[in-house]
N, C-alpha and C positions, 0 to 999 in steps of 0.2 A: 409856715403858710397858715397862720391862725386866722387871717382875715377871711379866708374862703373855706366854707364847709362843703366838702365833696358829697354830692347826693347820689350820683350814678355815673356809670361809664356809657357814653353815647356813641363812641366810635373808637376804633383801634386800627393800627397799621404797623408797618415795619419799624418806624422810628418812634413809636409811642402811642399814646391814647388821647382821646378827647373826653373831658368830664363835664357834666352839668354840676354847677356849684352855686351856693348862695353866698352873696357878698355880705359878710357880717358887719361891715362898716356901717350898715344901715339896719340896726337891730329892731327898729319898729316898722320896717317894711320888708317885704320879700323881693329882693332884687336878685334875679338869676343871671349867671354868666356862664360862658363856655370857656373852659381852660384847656388849651392845647399843650400837650407835654411832648418834649423831645428827649428821649433817653438814648444815650450813647453806650453801646455794649462793646464797641470795638476797642482793641488795645493799641491800634495804630493811631499815633498822636496826630498825624497829618489828616487822616480821614476824620477823626473826631473834630479837629479844628474846622474842617470843611463843613461838617454837619452843623456845627454851632453857628458858623458864619451864615449859612443858608437860612437857619432859623431866625437869626438876628435880622437878616435882610428882609424877611417877611414882616417882622415887627416894624422895622423902619419904613417899609413900603406902605403898610396899612395905615400907619399913623399920619401919613400925608394925604390920605384919601378922605373924601367926604361926599357921599352919594347915597340916596335912599335905598339903592339896590346893592349896597356893600355894607357888610357888618362893621361896626365901630370897634376900635381897639381901646381897651381901658388900662392895661398894665402889661409889663414885661419884666421878668426877674429870673434868676437862676438859683438853684439849690443843689449843692454838690455837683454831680455830673449831669444834672437834669435842668433843662430850660423850659420856662413856662410862658405862654402867651395868653392873656386874659382878653377875651373878645365878647362882643354882644351875643347873647343867647337868642336864637331865632326859634320861636314857637311855630312848629309846623313839621313838614316831612320833605325829604328831598324828592326831586322829580323822578329819580330812578325807582324809588319805592312806590310812588303813585302809579307809574307805568306798569310796574310789576303786579300791582293789586287791582287796578281798575278793570272792570268788566266792559268789554267793547272798546270804543274809542272816546277819547276826551273831545268835547265839542270844539269845532274849529275856532269859534269866537274866543274861547278861553286861550287857545294856543296863540292866536293873534295878539292877545293882550300881553302874554308872557314874552312873545317874540319882540314886541315893541320895547318892553322894559329891558330885555337883554341887549338889544341893539343900542339902547340909550346908554347903558352902563359900559358897553364896549367902546362906544364913541367917547365917553368920558375918559376911559383909560387911555385910548389911543391919542387923545388930545392933551394928555397930562403934561404939565410943565415942571421941570425944564426938559424932560425927555418922555416920549410916549411909553406906555406900559403895555406889553403883550401878555395876555393872560395865559395862553399856551395849553390850557387844559379844560376848555369848555366841554362839558358833558352833563347828562342828567343828574349824576350823583353830586355834582358841584353846584347844583341849582336848588336852593331851598324854596319851597312854597310856604309862605308864612300864613298865619291865621286870617289875615286880610285878603289872602289869595294873590299876593304879589310875589314875583320872582326875586330872590336875593342870591347874589353870587357869593360863594364861600370858597375857602381853601386857596390862598394865594401862594402856596408853597413853591410853585415852579414858575410864577410870573416873573418877568424880567423887563428891565428898561431896554428900549430898542436903540441900537447903535448901527447906523447905516453902514453897510458893507462888511459887517462882522458876522461870522457864523458862530453858533453856540452848540451846546450839547444836544444830542438827539434825544428829545424827551417829549412825552405826551401820552395819549391813550390810543392804542390801535383801534381802528374803526372810526374814530372821530378826528384823528390827526390827518392833515393833507399830505400829499407826497413830498412837498418841499420841506416839511418839518423833519422828515426822515433824513434829509440832507443837511440838517443842522441849521436851516434858515428859520428865523422867527420874525415875520413881518405881520402887519395888520391883517393881511389876507388869511393868515393861519387861523385867527380867531373867527373870521367870517365863514370859512369852510367848516370849522368845528361847530359853530352855531347852526349852520345848515344841516349838519349830521344830527345834531341834537333835535332840531325841529322835525327832521325826517323820522327819527325814532318816535317822537311824540305823536306824529300824525299817523304812523303805520303800525306802531307797536312792534316793529321789527328791530331787534337789537343789532347794531352794526358790528359789535365786537364778536358776534358769532358768524359773521360773513367775511369773505375775502375783502381786504382793504381796497378802496377806490372803485367799488363796483356799484355805486348808487345808480349809474345809468342803466344797470340791468335790473334794478329793483324800483320801478316807477311807483310813485306815491299812489296813483290812481288804481294800480293793480291790487293794492292792499285796502285802500279806503276810497272807494269811488265817489263818496259824498263831498270830498274836499274840492273847493272852488279851483277852477283853472288858473285864476289870477295868483292865488297863494302858491300853488304848485310851481308856477313859473319862477317866482321869486326864490323859493327854496332850492329848486334844481339849478338855478343860476349860481347860487352860493356854493354848490357842490361840484362845479366844473373842475376837471383835472388841471386845466391850465389856469393858473392864478390870475392871469391878465384878463380873463373873460368874466371873472366874478365881479360883484359889486365893488366899486372903487373904494368905498368906506362903509363903516358901520352906520353912519348917518344916512348914506344913500339907501342902504338896505332897510333902515327904519322908515324912511320916507316911502319906500316902495310898499312896505307892509301896511303902513297907515293908509296908503292909497287903496290897497286891497280891501281894508276894513271899511272904508267909506263907500267904495264902489259896490260892494256886496251888501252893505248895511249891517255887517256882522259886528262892527265895533261900536255900534250905537247902544249905549246903556249897559255895556258890559261891566258888571261889578262882581267879579269872581264867581263863576258858576260852580267852582269846586268848594268854595267857602261862602255860601250865600247867606242872606239874612235869615233864611228859614232854618239854618243850622244843619241842613242835609246836603251832603256831597254825594256825587255819583259814586265815589269810592270811599269817602270819609265823612262821618257825621260828627259835628262838634258839639260837645256838651255845654260850651259857653253860651250858646244861644237857645238853650233848651227852655221849655216853659218852667215857670216857678213851681216849687214843690206843692203838691196838693196836700190837704189835711187828711192824712190817712191814719185812722185809729184802729188798733187791733180789736177783733171781735172777742178774742180771749188770749191769754198768755198762760204758760205753765212754767214754773221755775224748778230747775234741777239743782243738785248740790254742787255741781262744777260745770266746766265748759262743755258745750255741745259742739263737737267737731265733725261728727258723721252725719249722714243723711237720714231723712225720715222715710219709713216704709208705711204705706197705706194698705190696709186690708179691711174691706167692707167699711164699717163705720168707726174703725179704730186706727190709731197711728202708733207706731213703735219707734222709739228713739233711744240710742245709747249715749251716755255721757262719760266725761272723764272722772266722774265720781264712782266708777266701776259698775253702775247700774244700767240695766235695760228697763225702759218705762213703757207701759201700755196706757194710752190716753184716749179719751173719747174725742173723735175728730170734730164733732159738731159743737161741743161745749168746753173742751179742754179739761174735763174732769179726770182725776187720777183713778186708775183701775187697779194696777199693781206694779211692782218693780221686782227685778231679780238682780242679785248682786253677784258679780264675778269677783276675781281677786286682783284685777288690774283695770286700768282705764280702757274705755271702749271708744274707738275712733272710726269704726267701720259702720256701714249701713246694714242693719239686720235684715233678714229675708224670711218671709212667711210662706208656707205652702200647707194647705189643709189645716190641720190643728197644731202644727209644729212651727217653731221659730228657731232660726240658726244664726249664730254670730260668733265672732272671734274677739279676743281680748289681749291686751298687752301682757297679761299673765302667761301668755304662750299657749292658751287653750282655745279649742273650738267647742262651742256648746250647742246642744239641742234641748229645747224646753217646750213645755206645753203652753199654748197661747191662752187656754182657758183658765189655768191655775198657776202658771209660772213654775210648775214643778219640773225639775231637771230630768230629762230622759237619758242623756249621756254626755260625757265630755271626752275630748281627745287632746292629748298633750303633744305639742310640737316642740321643736328645739329653739324657738325664738318667739319674740312678740308677734302677735297676729294683728296686723293693721290693715288687712285686706278684707274687702267686703265679699261675702260668699256668693256663689252662683249655683243654681239648682238645675239639674238635668238628669234624665235617665235614673231617677230615684237615688241620686248621689248629690253630695255637697262638694263643690269644687272651691278650694280656698288656699291662698298662699300664706307663707310665713316669712318672717325675717331670717329664718334658718336656711333660706334660699330654695325651699321646696314648695311645689304645688301638690297639695294633698287632695285625693279623691276618696271621700268617705261615704259609707252607706247612710242614707237618711234615717233609717229605722234604728240602727244600733251604733252608728259612729265608728264602725270598724273600717280599717284601711283597705281599699281595693287596689290602688296603685298610687304612685307618686312620680313626679317629674322633677329632676334635679336642675336647678338653675344656678347661675354663677353669681347671683346677687339677690337680696331680699325682694320679695314679690308683694307689692302694696296696691296694685290696681286690680279691680275685679276681673276675673277670667271671663271669657266669652265663649259660649258653646254654640256652634252653628253647623248644621249639616254634617253631623258625626265627626266634627273636628273641634279641637280645643285651642283657643288662642290666649296666650298669657304673656305679660311683659314684666320686666324687672327694673330695679333702680340703676342698673348699669346701662340701660337703654336697649337691651336685647329683647326682641319679640320672638316668641316660639310658637310654632303650630304643631300640634301633635294629633294623632288619632286617639280613639277612645280606649286604647290600651297603653298609651303613654309613649308610643313610638314617634320620634321627632320627624316631621315631614319637611320643614324648612325653618330657617332662622333669618331674621332681619335685624340689623343693628342701627339704631339711632346713636347720636353722639352723647346723649345724657339720659337721665332717668325718664321713664314713662310711668306716670302716676294716675292719669285719668283713665276712666273706663272706655275702651274702644267701642265702636259701633261697626256694623257690617250691612252692606246693601249691594245687591247685584254682584256678589262675590268680590266686592271691594271693601277693604278694611280701612277705617278712618280712625286716626288717633293723633294726639299731640304729645310733645316731649319738652323737657326742660332745655333742649338745645335750640329753642326758639323756632321750631319748625312743626308744621302740621302736615301729616303724611297721608297719602292715599296709596295703599299697597294691595297688589293682587292677592286675594285671600287663598287662592289655590297654589300659586307658584312662589309668592313671597318676594316679588320685585316691585320697586316703587313705580307708580304711574305718574304722580306729580307731587310737588311739595309746595307748601305755602309758608313764606317766611314772616315771622313776627319780629318785634324789636326785643322781646324777652321770651322766656320759656312759658309753658302752660301746664297747669295741673287740672284744668277744667275738662270735665267729660263732655264730649260733643253730643248734639242732638240733631237729627235729620228730619226735614219736612220737605217733601217734594224733591226738588233738585237743589235744595239749599241746606247747608250745614251751619250750625250756630255753636259758638264756644267763646270762652273768655281767655285772657292772657295776663301774665304778670306785668306786661307793658301798659296795663290800664285800659285796654280796649276790649270791647265785645265785638266779635266778628261775625259777619255773614258772608260765606263764600259759596261759589258754585261747585257742586260735587263732581261735575264732569271734568273741569279743567283747573280747579283750584283758584280761579280768579275772584278777586274781592268784589262783592256786591255793595256792601256798606260796612262801616265800622262806627262804633260809638265810644267816645273817651270818657271814662269814669273818674279819672284823676286818682286812682288807687288800684292796686293789684286786684285783678278779678280772680279770686281764689275759689269761688263757688262754681257750680255747674248749672247748665241751662235747663229750664222746663218751659214748654210751650202750652198755650191755651188759646185756641182759635187764632186771632190775629195778634196776640200779645206774647211777649217773651219776658221771662223773669229770671234774674240771676243776681247773686250777691257778691260783694267785694270785700277786700281786707280792711277797708275803712268803716265797715259795718253797715253799708247801705244795701238795701234791696231795691233793684231797679225794675221797672216795668217799661218795656220799649214796644213800639209798633214793630211787629215782625217783618213787615214788608219793606220799610224804609229806615228803620233804626232810630226813629225819633222818640224822645223821652215822653212818656205818658205821666208817670209819677215815680217818686222814690221815697223810701222809708228808712229812717236812721235807727239802728240799734246801737248798743254800747260796746260791741265787740265784733271782731272779724267774722264774716260769714264764709265758711269753707266747704259747704256741702250743697246738695241738690234739694230744692223744695219739692213738695207734692201738692196736687190740687184736689180738693174735696169739695164737690158741689161748687159754690162760688167763693171758696176760701183758699188762700195760698198759705200753706203751712211749712214752716222752716225753723231751724235752730240757729242760734248765734253763740259765739264764745262768751257772751255776757250771761250765760247759764239759762237763758229763756228760750222757750219754744213759742213761736208766734203764729197766730192765725189772722191773716189780713183779708179784708174784702177785696175781691178782684175788681 
């Protein structure tokens, strides 16, 4: 498969995965495709043949279709026991993710536009020659919203041609499938009901898969969203009738009825994608494609270290402290970037140093924790652990709290570096501990979060599925943190049980920041997120087109964060729109600091930057 260069996994299921890939047949242009893979793990020859035939049927079906709301098919081939379908790559998000993340309700006029498009594509399928095609699995996760704000139907894996009088396999998705589909019937009315269920979900934010089937009559749209027009409610509820004979006669009739609603209410006039508008700001998603052009930002000063800067900057009065992979801690003047001193450890420094009073504390990959004087860089003490120290220290109660790759959290006296107590973890500790209200919170690379008292006694444990590397925050006894399992968590800080979760497309190593009722953080999926701390609902997101490996800092109405492509972004905090961005020559993996009107941060290009805010 040399023609296609796999870039990422964008979906997975029981039969295989879906990949984003670049078509290398066009070396001078970037043409992205989606490659759907079918992997047979069964030893049953008949079952394997059935799976292959099903996959081939989807390919043969798609190649006959031509509609703006259906993805194009480019290629189909097999390698060993695996079959591959190459289809058009849709830039955007599926409707299920949008509904999961949007705060409040999607505007009615936007849903009307999508409903018209989905009715149109169903009408096209139902009118297909020589035989009608029944989609059989209309639901939000099978509807992609592209960057132009249009609805695109995806995943024809269970679509079938309709043969009058014949029953088929009982297949579909509970909550969206009508009663006759459970009896093996697949008529045009099946798709009309499922579209009605999809629109009900979009209008109410009430997921039908979590409710008893066929109970839409008990969950009236107006009970959830009173602002929806009576005319649209009537059309959707007709599509959801238990008796198929009462529903709209065809997708075209349903489309005409929705168009009539749009014209009567005036909601369809001038609709041009409210979620992907020309301003680049979506109620739930903000697109960098329409962002303003880069402003000419020039550093006030730069300072060059001898190797990469991977850790964060610590600001103390008029000085900044930064560690580098050249084994040195540097003290630099914050106003002018002038060198003051450096102290050499015996290994690279990837943590953020911490200063209190006249002392500075940090860890190194040489396995040691250091205490030095900020005035002279003279060493006060050092403490040897059993592994590399890549964890930033936290200070409380005259102690230094710091984790090690030897799987222990050490609590050392600030004055002498002597061990007071330690907590044994099951994996390396690389995120900064949090001390709050006489409790210590620490997480490890296995994804386990521990809460202990100030003597090291464990109060509770909470397990994520993958590593926790970002520094947690706490507010009103709620602990907030991200994980590499592609989830952002809100956990009760006293009891250790999850209150809500926010799903991303990839994991996060970004440390969150809180302002008012909003939480800001970045993710490896390329997005900077703003979510509501109360319920985890998305307020806005901004796509950087590179993994957001840095952590967020706020200043008034601006948000600053760096990504793995070497950009530092300045966004409007309230709506997520780009104000400016600045390019360095290496990934930005740490958190900036703000000194007066300067934004100070390090990059893997070995430079410490001070930019004017």
